C-alpha positions in Angstrom: -21.3 5.8 11.7 -23.3 5.7 8.5 -23.7 2.2 7.0 -23.9 3.9 3.6 -20.6 5.7 4.0 -18.7 2.6 5.0 -20.2 0.5 2.2 -19.5 3.3 -0.3 -15.9 3.4 0.9 -15.5 -0.4 0.5 -17.0 -0.3 -3.0 -14.7 2.5 -4.0 -11.8 0.6 -2.6 -12.6 -2.3 -4.9 -14.4 -4.6 -2.4 -11.4 -5.2 -0.1 -9.4 -2.9 2.0 -6.5 -3.1 4.5 -6.7 -1.9 8.1 -4.5 1.0 7.3 -6.7 2.2 4.4 -9.8 2.0 6.7 -8.2 3.6 9.7 -7.2 6.6 7.5 -11.0 7.3 7.4 -12.7 5.5 10.2 -11.7 5.0 13.9 -10.8 1.6 15.2 -13.9 1.5 17.4 -16.0 2.2 14.3 -14.4 -0.7 12.5 -14.9 -3.1 15.4 -18.5 -2.1 15.5 -18.9 -2.6 11.8 -17.5 -6.1 12.0 -19.9 -6.9 14.9 -22.9 -5.6 12.8 -21.8 -7.5 9.7 -21.2 -4.5 7.6 -17.7 -5.8 6.8 -15.9 -9.0 7.5 -12.3 -9.6 8.6 -11.0 -12.1 6.0 -7.5 -12.2 7.4 -5.2 -10.3 9.6 -5.1 -6.7 8.4 -7.6 -7.1 5.6 -11.4 -6.6 5.4 -14.0 -7.3 2.8 -17.7 -6.9 2.1 -19.9 -9.6 3.5 -20.6 -10.8 -0.1 -17.1 -12.5 -0.1 -18.3 -15.1 2.5 -21.5 -15.5 0.5 -19.5 -16.3 -2.6 -17.6 -19.0 -0.9 -20.8 -20.6 0.3 -22.2 -20.7 -3.3 -18.9 -22.2 -4.6 -19.0 -24.9 -1.9 -22.7 -25.6 -2.5 -22.2 -26.3 -6.2 -18.9 -28.0 -5.8 -17.5 -25.3 -8.1 -14.7 -22.8 -8.2 -14.8 -19.0 -7.8 -13.6 -17.3 -11.0 -13.0 -13.9 -12.6 -13.5 -11.0 -10.2 -14.9 -13.3 -7.5 -11.6 -15.1 -7.5 -9.7 -11.8 -7.5 -11.5 -10.7 -4.4 -10.8 -14.0 -2.8 -7.1 -13.4 -3.4 -7.6 -10.0 -1.7 -7.2 -8.0 -4.9 -9.3 -4.8 -5.3 -11.4 -4.8 -8.5 -13.0 -2.1 -10.6 -16.6 -3.4 -10.0 -17.6 -5.6 -7.1 -19.9 -8.2 -8.7 -23.5 -8.2 -7.6 -23.5 -12.0 -8.0 -20.4 -14.2 -7.5 -19.0 -16.1 -10.5 -18.8 -19.8 -10.0 -17.1 -22.1 -12.6 -18.0 -25.7 -13.1 -16.7 -28.3 -15.5 -18.0 -28.2 -19.1 -21.0 -30.4 -19.7 -22.1 -30.4 -16.0 -25.8 -29.8 -15.7 -26.9 -27.3 -13.0 -30.6 -26.9 -12.6 -32.0 -23.3 -12.8 -33.2 -23.7 -9.3 -29.6 -24.1 -8.0 -28.2 -21.2 -10.0 -30.0 -18.6 -7.9 -27.8 -15.8 -6.7 -24.8 -16.6 -8.9 -23.3 -16.1 -12.3 -22.5 -19.6 -13.6 -19.7 -20.3 -16.1 -18.4 -23.5 -17.6 -14.6 -23.8 -17.7 -12.0 -26.5 -18.0 -9.8 -26.2 -14.9 -6.8 -28.4 -14.2 -5.6 -28.9 -10.6 -2.9 -26.3 -11.3 -5.6 -23.8 -12.2 -7.1 -24.0 -8.7 -5.6 -22.4 -5.6 -4.2 -24.9 -3.2 -6.8 -25.7 -0.5 -9.1 -23.1 -1.9 -12.4 -22.7 -3.8 -11.0 -20.2 -6.3 -8.8 -20.2 -9.4 -5.1 -19.9 -9.0 -3.5 -16.4 -8.9 -2.2 -16.5 -12.5 -5.3 -18.2 -13.9 -7.4 -15.5 -12.3 -5.5 -12.8 -14.0 -5.6 -14.5 -17.3 -9.3 -15.2 -17.1 -10.1 -11.6 -16.2 -7.8 -10.3 -19.0 -9.4 -12.5 -21.6 -13.1 -12.3 -20.5 -13.6 -8.8 -19.0 -13.4 -5.4 -20.6 -9.9 -4.0 -20.8 -10.1 -1.6 -17.9 -11.5 -4.3 -15.6 -8.8 -6.8 -16.6 -6.1 -4.2 -16.2 -7.3 -3.4 -12.7 -7.1 -7.0 -11.7 -3.7 -7.5 -13.2 -2.4 -4.3 -11.5 -3.8 -5.5 -8.2 -2.2 -9.0 -8.6 1.2 -7.5 -9.3 0.9 -5.0 -6.4 0.1 -8.0 -4.1 3.3 -9.8 -5.1 1.4 -13.0 -5.7 2.0 -12.6 -9.4 5.3 -11.4 -10.8 5.7 -9.4 -14.1 7.9 -12.3 -15.5 5.3 -15.0 -14.6 2.5 -12.9 -16.1 4.4 -12.2 -19.3 5.3 -15.9 -19.7 1.8 -17.0 -19.1 0.4 -14.5 -21.5 2.7 -15.6 -24.3 1.7 -19.2 -23.7 -2.0 -18.5 -23.4 -3.7 -20.7 -26.0 -7.2 -19.8 -25.2 -9.7 -17.5 -26.9 -8.9 -13.9 -26.0 -5.1 -14.2 -26.3 -4.7 -10.8 -27.8 -6.6 -9.2 -24.9 -4.4 -11.1 -22.4 -1.2 -10.0 -24.1 -2.4 -6.4 -24.1 -3.1 -6.5 -20.3 0.1 -8.2 -19.5 2.1 -5.7 -21.5 0.6 -2.7 -19.7 0.1 -4.1 -16.2 2.0 -2.4 -13.4 2.3 -2.7 -9.6 2.7 1.1 -9.4 -1.0 1.9 -9.8 -2.2 2.3 -6.2 -5.8 1.1 -6.8 -8.4 0.2 -9.4 -9.3 3.9 -9.7 -5.8 4.7 -11.1 -5.8 1.5 -13.2 -9.1 2.3 -14.9 -7.9 5.9 -15.5 -4.8 4.6 -17.1 -6.9 2.2 -19.3 -8.9 5.2 -20.4 -5.7 7.0 -21.4 -4.5 4.0 -23.4 -7.9 3.8 -25.1 -7.7 7.5 -25.9 -4.1 7.5 -27.3 -2.6 4.0 -27.4 0.8 5.0 -28.5 1.6 7.8 -26.1 3.4 5.7 -23.4 1.1 6.3 -20.4 3.0 5.6 -17.2 1.7 5.1 -13.6 3.4 7.2 -10.9 5.9 8.7 -13.2 8.5 10.8 -11.4 8.5 14.5 -12.3 11.0 16.9 -10.7 9.6 20.3 -9.9 10.4 22.9 -7.3 13.2 20.7 -6.0 10.9 17.8 -5.2 9.7 14.6 -6.9 6.1 14.6 -7.8 4.3 11.5 -9.1 1.1 12.0 -11.1 -1.2 9.1 -11.0 -0.9 8.7 -14.8 1.5 10.6 -17.0 2.5 10.9 -20.6 6.1 12.3 -20.3 6.5 13.0 -24.1 3.5 15.4 -24.1 3.7 16.4 -20.5 0.1 15.4 -19.7 -0.7 14.4 -16.1 -3.9 12.7 -15.1 -5.0 12.7 -11.5 -7.5 10.3 -9.9 -9.0 12.7 -7.4 -10.2 10.9 -4.3 -10.8 14.0 -2.2 -14.2 12.7 -0.9 -12.5 10.3 1.5 -9.2 12.2 2.1 -10.7 15.7 2.1 -8.9 17.1 5.2 -7.7 20.6 4.8 -4.0 19.6 4.7 -4.7 17.1 1.9 -6.4 19.9 -0.1 -3.5 22.2 0.4 -1.0 19.6 -0.7 -3.0 18.7 -3.8 -3.3 22.3 -4.8 0.5 22.7 -4.4 1.2 19.6 -6.5 -1.2 20.6 -9.3 0.1 24.1 -9.5 3.7 23.1 -9.5 3.1 20.6 -12.3 1.3 23.3 -14.3 4.1 25.8 -13.8 6.6 23.1 -14.9 4.7 22.9 -18.2 2.4 20.0 -17.5 -1.2 19.9 -18.5 -3.1 18.5 -15.5 -6.5 16.8 -15.9 -8.3 15.8 -12.7 -11.0 13.2 -12.6 -13.5 12.1 -9.9 -14.1 8.5 -9.1 -17.6 8.6 -10.5 -16.4 10.0 -13.8 -13.7 7.4 -14.3 -15.9 4.4 -13.2 -19.3 5.4 -14.8 -18.5 8.0 -17.5 -15.6 6.3 -19.3 -16.5 7.5 -22.8 -16.4 11.1 -21.6 -13.0 10.5 -19.8 -11.6 9.1 -23.0 -12.8 12.1 -25.0 -11.2 14.5 -22.5 -7.9 12.8 -22.6 -8.0 12.5 -26.4 -8.7 16.2 -26.6 -5.8 17.0 -24.4 -3.5 14.9 -26.5 -4.8 16.6 -29.7 -4.1 20.0 -28.1 -0.6 19.1 -27.2 0.2 17.5 -30.6 -1.1 20.7 -32.3 1.0 23.0 -30.2 
């Protein structure tokens, strides 16, 4: 087993992954060996994470602080767009932390009430984590966290909508935008970030995750779709699911969508995560083409 392959998979999965996700790619023996070698850590039954999660906990405990933002999201088991190189630890405003003690972390000062902290934990509560990420991070990163939170069931759409409406802090407009667009239907941060790019490219086009399209007597679900313009966006993860059968199935789906009148754009993980401006331009170009037809 290649250490680099497993680490790359975990990064692309958003920093955490279920046993089922991992066993789709790696054997059980490989996973057991990876845990023994410290490549991944078993954080709870059926869920694995990068070793940096345990390191983040140690930093929070050392400083008497609270894991926040994407570090808190990972603690909840939510995949994120970008696994942070350094954990984010929140401490009370006005608290003085010497530079020598800040090594290896990103320090932030935040007013947290007991309700803002997870019971028995070193991280922010589920709803506070989503709100903080929505207000402080770029739109695509905040949306990825909100989608993951809804997908986990630990945050409900109603609770998120209510909390966003009541959000008094700086960044309220950003919070409301994320809350309005968040969906449990996006399967992973890859799809969430692609949908964020579509919203940036054409905000009023009604981009939907996993929208049902009936073609050839079957129901197809593009990763992101604009039903009014019949544009389908696919987050192509062929590198980790590249068996011949998956390729054949994908070709069938894409061709059926095209014959049914849909314009299909396929994007690789690297493009969506690191070439966001280009992805937005491609989607905007497709929208302009459809509107001009």
